[in-house]
N, C-alpha and C positions, 0 to 999 in steps of 0.2 A: 565781251564783242557784240555792238545789237544786230539788229535785223543785218542782211545783206544785199542788198540790188546791185543788180545788172545793168549797165548805163543802155548798154543797147537792145537788152529786153522794152526797158523800161523808153525808151525813145520810140522802138517800134510799137509798144501801147499806147504813146504818145499822139503819131503818126496817127494811127488806125483810131482814132477818136477810141479807144478801149477803156481808157480808165473809168474805173464806175462812179457813180454818185453814192451821194449819203443813200441808206435804207430806214432811217432811224427817223419816227414821228414823234412830235411830243407837244400835250395837250397841257394847258399850264392855268391853273387858279378856275374862278366861275364860282355860280349859285348854285349849291343844293339847299334849296330852301328847306331850311328856314333859317341857314346862315351862307356867308360867303366861306369859301376856302383859298389854302394855301397850296395844292393839292399838283401835284407834279406827275406824271402819266407818261407810256412811253409804249410802242409797237413797233413791229417791223413792218414796214408799208410792203412788202413782196409777198408776203406771207399774207394767214389768216390767222385769228386767235382773241386773244380778251386784252384788253391793256395791262402793264406789269407796271409796280409804285416806281416813280424813278426818285426821287427825293420831294424836299418844299421849297416855296420862294420864302423870301424873306418877313411876308406878311400875308394874312389873307387878302383877296382882293376879286371882283369880277367885272367883267366889259375891258378889259385888259387889250395891249396890243402884242402880237408876237411876231418875231420872224426869225430866221437864224444865218447864219456863213455854213460852209461846210465842218467848220469847228465846235461852232457854240451857238445855241438858244438863245433868246432875250424875249425878256417878258418886258413892257413898261405901259404906264399908266393905270388906268384902272380909278375903281372907289372901294374905297375901303371903310365904311362909304363917303367917308371924304374923296374926294379930287384929288389924284397923285401925280407927281411929275418922275416918279422913279425909274429906273431904269434897272435892270437885274438882270442878270444872265448865268447861266450850267456850262459845261461841255457834256456835246453833244458822244462822247466816248466813254465817260465816267457817269454811273449815276450819286444821284446826291442833292444836296442845298443851293439853289441860288445863294452869290455874291452879290453885292452892291457894282453897278461899270459906272454910273453918271446920274445926272437928270436933262427930261425933257427941256422946252425951253417956257413950257405951261405945264402945269397938273390937266391933265385930262382923265375922262371916262370916255368909253367908246371909240379911242380913235383905231385909225387904218393901219397897217403895219405892209410893208414889202422889201423885199431886198435884193443884191447880186452877192456874190461871194465877198464886197469888201465895206459897200454902205449898206446901211440898213436907212429904209426912212421912215416916218411915218406924217399921217396926213389926217385932218379932222379932229372931230370929237365934239365933247361936250365942258365945257369949262368954268360956270354954269352956262351962260350961252353957246350957241351953233358957232364951230369955228371953222376956220377955210384955211389955219398953218397948214403948212408944209415944213418939217427938219428934219437933218439926217444927222447921223453920226459914223465915222468908222468904228468897226467890230473889230479891230485889232490891238485896239486902244483904248485902253478906259475914258471915259471923260464925258462932258455933257452935251448934248444935240447941238447943234448950228444951223441960222434961219437958212431955210431952203428957196422957199418962193411962196405961193397962194393957190389953193383949188378955184376952179373956175365959180363953185357954189362953196357956203357954209353948207354945215351938217354931222349928226353924228349917227352911228350904225352903217356907213359905210365901209365896204370890204374891199381890199385890195390883193391883187395879183401881179408877177413880174416875168421878164424874161431877163435874160443877162444884160440888158440896153436898158429897158421901157418898165416904167410901173404902170400898170391900170386901177383906178382905183372907182368901186361904182357904188350905189343904190345910196341908199342912206335917208334921213330925214334932217330938215328944220322945221321951215312954218307949214310944212308938209312933206310927203313921202315924195324921192322922186328915182327918175331911171336912168340918170345925167352918166354916162361913162368919161373920166377925163383922163390923161394921162399925160409923164413925165419924163424926160429923160435922167437917167439917172447919177447919168457923170458931167449934167450942164444944169446950173444954177438956175432957179426960174419959174415963171409962174407954168401952170396946167392949163393945157390945152385941148376942149373937145375932144371926143376917137367918135363916140355915138350912142346910143342907146341901149339898156337893158329891157327884156320883155315887155314888164308892166314896173310901176313904183314899187319899190320894198328896201328894206334895210336887212341887216344881220342874217347876214345868206352866208356859207362857208365856202371861201375861195380853193381854190385849188389848180394848178396851173405844170403845165412841160416848158421846154424853153421858146416854143412855137406859138402854143395853143393855153387859151383861159376858161376857166370853168366858175361860175358860181352856183353854187346849189342850194336848194329853201330858200327860207327868210319868210319875212311875213311882213304883210301890207297893213293898210288902215283899216279892212274891214273885219268886225268877227270873226272870229276864228280861220282868221285871214292868213294863215301860214301856205307855205307852197311847196310842189315835191318839183318841180322842176330845175332842172338843171340848165343856166344859161351859157352859152359859149362864145367866143370871139378867137377869131384869131391875131395877135399881140401887135404882130407887124402892120395890121392893115386898117384903116380907119372903118368903121362901120359898125351897123345896131350887132345883139347879140342874137344870136338863132337857138333853135331850140336841139338840145342834145340828149336830153331824155329824164326817167325821172328818180327823184328817190324813190326808198325802200316806201316812207311815210311823210305825209307833210310835216314840216316844223323849220323854225328860224332859231337864231341865238347859239350857234353852231360853229363849230370850229374848222378847218381844214389843213391839209396834209398831202406832201404830195414826194414820189419822187422820179420826177420828169417822164413816168412811165404811166404809174396809179395814181389818181388820187381819191382820196380820205377824207372822210363826212366823218365826223365825232358829234355827237352827246348832241345839245339841244335841247327844246322845247316846244307844244303845242298850246296857244297861248288858250284857247276856246272848245274844251275843258283846258284848265294849266297843270299841263304830264308833261314833268319833264323826263328825258331819254336817255340810255346810258347806249343806245344803239352805233354803232361804227358800220357804216355801209362804204361800198366803191365802187371806182367806175376805171376803164382804160381810156385814158385821156385822147387819143387816137384814133378809139374808134367808139363812134357815136354811140347810145344805150342805154339800156337800165341801171339803175347801182345794184349792188348786188349785197348780199350780207356778207359782213368782215369778221364781228364780232362785238362783245361788250366791251366799255369804259366798266373799271371796277365797282363807280356807282352813278347814278344819272344825276347830270350836270347839265345847266345851260352858261348863258355868258362867258363861255371858255376861249382863249384862242388856243390855235393850232400850226406847229412849225416845223420842216423837218429842216437835215442836213443834206437835200436832194432834189431841192423843187427844181422851178427853173427859172430862178434867176441864178441858179449857179450854172458857169460856162459847163459846156461840153468838153471836156476832157482837160479836166480842175484837178490835180492831183489830191488828195487828201493830205491834212499834215500831217507831219512827221512823227514820229511820238518823241515825249518829252526826254530832255538827257541827255546823255554823252554817250561816245560810243558807237557813233556809225560807221558801220564800212562801207564801202563800196567797191561794188569790183568794176575795176578799169578795161579790160578788156584787151591784154596784151601789150600795154603801155605806159610808162610812167608817167603821170599828170605834170604838166609844167606848172600849171596853175589850180588854184583850190581856192571856190569862193563858198562862204556861209552868208545865205540872206535869212535873217528874224522874218518867223510868218508871224507869229503872234507873242505877246509881249506885252505886262502894265505900261505906263507911262513912267513909271520908277525902276521901275524892275534896270536891276545893273546884274550882267553876264559876266561869265570869263570863255572866252574862246581860246581853244588851243589844236592846235595844228599837230597831228601825227606823222610820225611814218608813212610814207607813198614810197610802191613798188610798180613792177609791173603788173599785177592783178591786185595789190588795194589800195587806197587809199585811206584815212583815218581821221575824223577830227573829232573834239570833243567840247560841247557845250554845259557846260552849268546853270543851274538856279530855272530847272523846267521851265525854259522858256521852249517854242516850237520853232522850226526853221528846216529850211531847204539847203542841198549840199551837190554843187555843179563843179563837175571837175573838165580841166580840158587838157586833152594830152594831145 
């Protein structure tokens, strides 16, 4: 038999919001001049230290979009140098290589990405003209992206972050650099609305967020040597201009960001003048304004990389982690024989078939067997 759950204990944890978010940050792809790379590295966000090899993407790419659910990390778009529409994914809990998931609605470099725990959002990019397109896909089911709406402005080099209900997309460049922040409601298809402004017009920032606060760190402007150290912050639920949070440990743009709802981590990047690629990883405590602190180093200095996590601000508080794959999960039923057992599949491919068999239940345990490596949740009614 697999792991044993006490329903009473998990109910108490759920009601007390004691379920923990994920704590794994992943960075994907990027440019390690003179070559683009297919590298995937990971860190444990709540600790400090250097990144570790996770696996490889299906191809080398840079300026890709990245986001994640509580179980899967996604990488899409980018240039190879061709601008591509490929969506691929890895499973956070298991190191390994990327696998094909589907396609965006267009081939695009420098897209922006964010999500809640169900829906991934891609905004903007370079196609080779600047795009204002927003598209989306369900992270639980392999398939192609679908049109969502449009941003208020076209551009690329924009960066997005999210709460469980809202995506904010900021900065970027079209005919010139912009400081505009747009927002959408994740579950409502339609065009974006103006939210406010960053402190200055710049692009290629590192986005991190809790469920209530978003931060964009670093970035670059149109000035020679125009990388910035400032971290901008907003309260995601309140339309307003960004305010000063603090500074990165050094000035850089082209960086990736990931977070676990408490800590935001900024990874890699580069200075434009001189063009120095960075292996720097630094972090902030999202709830407390202040300067970033050294976290460790990437294995290799990298710019134009994407970052994501399985515990970012878009994943709702109290969201349980996906169950391990396979069968034989027992559940403590707390002294009464279940009258009904419900199995809900939470992650499976669009063409996946599986068998679900009900085991023997009594006043102590119930048991179900689910085949074919799907993920699922079990509910017992007593």
